[in-house]
C-alpha positions in Angstrom: 3.4 20.2 8.0 2.5 16.9 9.4 2.3 13.7 7.6 1.2 10.4 8.3 2.2 7.7 6.1 0.7 4.2 6.1 1.8 1.2 4.3 0.0 -1.3 2.6 -3.3 -2.3 3.6 -4.2 -5.4 1.9 -8.1 -5.6 3.3 -7.8 -4.7 6.3 -8.1 -1.0 6.7 -11.5 -1.8 8.7 -9.1 -2.7 11.1 -6.1 -0.1 10.9 -7.6 2.6 10.1 -9.4 3.3 13.4 -6.2 3.1 14.8 -4.7 5.4 12.6 -7.2 8.0 12.9 -6.2 8.4 16.7 -2.7 8.9 15.7 -4.1 11.4 13.2 -5.8 13.8 15.8 -3.5 13.0 18.5 -0.6 14.3 16.0 -2.6 17.2 14.3 -1.8 16.1 11.3 -2.2 17.8 7.9 -1.7 15.0 5.5 -2.4 11.5 4.9 -0.7 9.8 2.3 -1.6 5.8 1.9 0.9 3.6 -0.3 -1.2 1.3 -2.1 -2.2 -2.0 -2.0 -5.8 -2.0 -0.3 -7.1 -5.2 -2.2 -6.3 -8.7 -2.3 -4.8 -10.7 0.5 -4.1 -14.7 1.3 -7.1 -17.0 0.3 -9.9 -13.9 0.1 -10.4 -14.4 -3.7 -13.9 -15.3 -2.8 -14.6 -13.2 -0.3 -16.6 -10.6 -2.2 -18.2 -8.9 1.3 -14.8 -8.4 2.7 -13.7 -6.4 -0.9 -16.6 -4.6 -0.8 -16.6 -3.7 2.5 -13.0 -2.4 2.8 -13.4 -0.1 -0.7 -16.6 1.6 0.8 -14.8 2.3 4.3 -11.8 3.7 2.1 -13.8 6.1 0.5 -15.6 7.2 3.3 -12.3 7.5 5.2 -11.4 9.6 2.7 -14.0 11.6 2.9 -14.3 11.7 6.7 -10.8 13.4 6.9 -11.3 15.9 3.8 -13.8 17.1 5.4 -11.8 18.2 8.9 -9.4 19.9 6.4 -7.1 16.9 6.2 -5.4 16.2 2.6 -5.8 12.6 1.7 -3.2 11.2 -1.1 -3.9 7.6 -2.0 -1.1 6.2 -4.1 -1.6 2.8 -6.7 -0.1 -0.3 -5.9 0.4 -3.5 -7.9 -2.3 -5.6 -6.2 -5.0 -2.5 -7.1 -3.6 -1.7 -10.8 -4.9 -5.5 -12.1 -8.6 -3.7 -11.1 -7.8 -0.6 -12.8 -7.0 -2.2 -15.8 -9.7 -5.0 -15.4 -6.9 -7.9 -15.7 -7.9 -10.0 -13.1 -4.6 -12.4 -12.5 -5.0 -15.2 -9.6 -5.0 -13.5 -6.8 -7.9 -11.5 -7.8 -11.7 -11.4 -6.4 -12.7 -14.4 -8.5 -16.7 -12.7 -8.9 -16.9 -10.7 -11.7 -19.8 -8.4 -10.7 -17.5 -7.5 -7.1 -14.4 -7.2 -9.1 -16.1 -4.5 -11.1 -17.2 -3.0 -8.0 -13.6 -3.0 -6.8 -13.0 -1.1 -10.0 -15.4 1.6 -9.8 -14.7 2.1 -6.3 -11.5 2.7 -6.7 -11.2 4.8 -10.0 -13.2 7.3 -7.7 -10.3 7.3 -4.6 -8.6 9.4 -7.1 -5.3 7.3 -7.2 -1.8 8.3 -8.2 1.5 6.8 -8.7 4.1 9.4 -6.5 4.1 12.1 -4.1 6.9 14.3 -3.6 7.0 14.9 0.2 9.9 17.5 1.1 13.1 16.1 -0.4 11.5 12.3 -0.2 9.7 10.7 -3.2 6.9 8.0 -2.2 5.5 5.9 -4.2 3.8 1.8 -3.6 7.3 0.1 -4.7 9.9 2.7 -5.4 12.1 4.3 -8.7 15.1 2.4 -9.6 17.6 4.0 -12.3 15.5 1.9 -14.9 12.0 4.2 -14.3 11.7 8.3 -14.5 9.3 10.3 -12.9 6.8 11.5 -15.0 4.2 14.1 -14.7 1.2 11.9 -15.2 2.7 10.3 -12.1 1.6 12.9 -10.1 -1.8 13.2 -11.5 -5.0 11.6 -10.8 -5.6 8.5 -12.3 -8.8 8.4 -14.6 -9.6 5.7 -17.4 -8.0 7.9 -19.6 -4.7 7.0 -18.5 -5.5 3.2 -17.3 -3.3 2.7 -20.6 -0.1 4.1 -18.7 -1.2 2.5 -15.7 -1.5 -1.1 -17.9 2.2 -0.5 -19.3 3.5 -0.3 -15.3 1.6 -2.9 -14.3 3.4 -5.0 -17.1 7.2 -4.0 -16.1 7.7 -6.7 -13.1 11.5 -6.9 -12.2 13.1 -10.8 -11.8 12.6 -10.2 -8.0 9.3 -10.8 -8.1 9.2 -13.0 -11.6 8.9 -10.6 -14.0 11.3 -10.6 -17.4 13.0 -6.7 -16.3 16.2 -6.1 -14.7 13.9 -4.1 -12.0 10.4 -3.5 -11.9 8.4 0.0 -12.1 6.9 2.2 -9.4 4.3 -0.1 -8.5 6.4 -3.2 -8.8 10.1 -2.4 -7.6 11.6 -5.1 -5.0 13.8 -3.6 -2.4 16.9 -5.8 -3.8 16.4 -4.4 -7.1 16.1 -0.7 -5.6 19.5 -1.2 -3.6 21.5 -2.9 -7.2 20.2 -0.4 -9.3 19.6 2.8 -7.2 17.8 6.0 -9.2 20.3 9.1 -8.9 17.8 11.6 -9.1 16.0 10.4 -6.2 18.0 9.1 -3.6 15.2 9.3 -0.8 12.6 7.7 -0.7 9.6 6.4 1.6 8.4 2.8 -0.1 5.7 0.7 0.6 5.1 -3.1 -1.2 8.3 -4.9 0.4 7.2 -6.5 3.7 9.3 -5.4 6.9 9.3 -6.4 10.0 9.2 -2.8 11.5 10.3 0.8 10.0 14.2 1.2 9.6 15.1 5.0 9.7 18.7 3.9 9.1 18.8 2.0 5.9 20.2 -0.9 6.0 20.3 -2.2 2.5 22.4 0.3 0.3 25.1 2.5 1.6 24.0 5.1 -1.6 20.2 5.7 -1.2 18.3 6.7 2.0 15.1 4.0 1.1 12.5 3.7 4.3 9.8 0.9 3.9 6.9 1.5 5.7 4.9 -2.0 4.5 4.3 -3.6 7.9 1.2 -5.1 8.3 1.2 -8.2 6.4 -0.9 -11.5 7.5 0.0 -14.5 6.6 -2.6 -17.6 7.1 -2.1 -20.9 9.2 -3.8 -24.3 9.1 -4.7 -24.2 12.9 -5.8 -21.7 15.3 -5.2 -18.7 15.5 -5.5 -19.4 11.7 -3.9 -16.1 11.1 -0.5 -14.2 12.2 0.8 -11.1 11.5 4.7 -10.5 10.0 5.4 -6.8 10.7 4.3 -4.5 13.9 2.4 -2.6 12.1 4.3 0.8 12.5 3.4 3.8 10.4 5.5 7.0 9.7 5.5 10.6 10.8 6.9 13.2 8.7 7.7 16.8 9.5 9.9 19.0 8.0 11.9 16.6 6.6 12.3 14.3 10.2 10.7 11.3 10.5 9.6 9.4 13.1 8.4 5.9 13.7 4.7 5.3 14.9 3.7 2.6 16.8 -0.1 0.9 16.6 -1.5 -1.7 18.4 -1.4 -4.3 15.7 0.4 -6.8 17.0 -2.5 -8.1 19.7 -4.8 -10.7 20.5 -7.9 -8.1 19.7 -6.4 -7.9 16.4 -6.0 -11.2 15.2 -10.3 -11.9 16.7 -10.7 -8.7 14.4 -8.9 -10.5 11.2 -10.7 -13.7 11.8 -13.8 -12.0 11.9 -13.7 -10.5 8.3 -11.6 -13.1 6.8 -12.0 -16.8 5.4 -10.3 -18.8 7.8 -9.6 -22.5 9.1 -10.8 -25.5 6.7 -12.5 -23.2 3.9 -9.1 -21.3 3.7 -6.5 -24.4 3.3 
């Protein structure tokens, strides 16, 4: 089985996923896994239209793949959790009606916390020794499991400004995973911590095999082109526990142009 794994999108689904779709078809993939954080981006808290366009696009993209018999797994990120728990934070969409619409659409995406892919455990932020893998982590999140999501969302580690030694599977930082590896899950594929590129040879821990794939970070600039990309935009292909880095046309002038068309920018941004 061929599986393509895509890192944090942060309101760039309409830009990234057309590129991803080409790779899905070229590689004849059977399955796609999204590692969460579909929502929120720098200075976009008033950009209601972008949020709604993004979640609607994600939903339609998922349906399109499933209509082609391609299995779609969508994991929960910490940014998405704030919508499910109905508790906005400073980087959430500020429009109340828009916030509720984003929440409703996210619930329909059948999000879950983790997925086992061969020998690898896949989640948004990873499992440290402080957090056990629970059965419900593999189940679709519904209104009945929001209380569990809220618990995970409260457990933020010190590396991310929280009060815990390490964060939950939607909050753990790369440093925390390195310092407190989970002996039961030494092979993990993770998003959440921005990376310049995907390193298949783990550089932060000699004990665990941790593959980080969050390579789509967009940061604001005060002057044109107003945004820059940190990360190469690489994604990951998994087949029979063999991993291969797949490159996308992410760091191009055309991509920046599309970001500028969709994201609030310039004097409105600073």
